[in-house]
LOGU-889201 format. One line per field, with one value per residue (C-alpha): residue number from 0; z, x, y. Coordinates in steps of 0.2 Angstrom, whole numbers. Layout:
BEGIN
pos (NUM  ...) .
up (Z  ...) .
east (X  ...) .
north (Y  ...) .
// end
This chain:
BEGIN
pos (0  1  2  3  4  5  6  7  8  9  10  11  12  13  14  15  16  17  18  19  20  21  22  23  24  25  26  27  28  29  30  31  32  33  34  35  36  37  38  39  40  41  42  43  44  45  46  47  48  49  50  51  52  53  54  55  56  57  58  59  60  61  62  63  64  65  66  67) .
up (21  16  30  29  35  48  54  57  70  88  95  100  86  78  92  87  70  73  81  69  56  65  68  49  46  59  49  33  36  42  25  14  27  24  2  5  4  -13  -14  -11  -13  3  15  8  7  26  30  23  31  49  46  40  57  66  58  61  81  81  75  86  102  95  92  112  119  109  116  133) .
east (33  14  0  -3  15  13  -3  5  16  15  11  30  38  29  32  51  47  41  55  67  57  57  75  77  67  77  92  85  81  98  106  94  99  116  114  121  103  105  88  74  59  65  59  40  41  47  35  21  29  28  10  6  14  3  -13  -11  -7  -23  -31  -23  -28  -43  -47  -40  -52  -68  -65  -63) .
north (-77  -80  -81  -98  -102  -90  -95  -113  -105  -103  -87  -85  -88  -76  -63  -68  -67  -49  -43  -49  -41  -22  -24  -28  -13  -1  -6  -4  13  18  10  20  37  33  29  11  3  -9  -17  -3  -18  -24  -10  -13  -31  -31  -20  -31  -45  -35  -32  -49  -57  -43  -49  -68  -64  -55  -67  -80  -68  -64  -84  -86  -74  -82  -100  -92) .
// end
């Protein structure tokens, strides 16, 4: 997931993506705690994807606020 793809989405879609990423992060933490995690790099990827989504959401909110 890159920022270009995220900027094409609506804020509602971005919030849904963020919720899904947070659920996945939660599940990955449990997998790590129980020793069932197969791909340890996925945690980093999910965390960074969530940060990208939040950044784009903040950009959209700032743009909407300045447009008013």
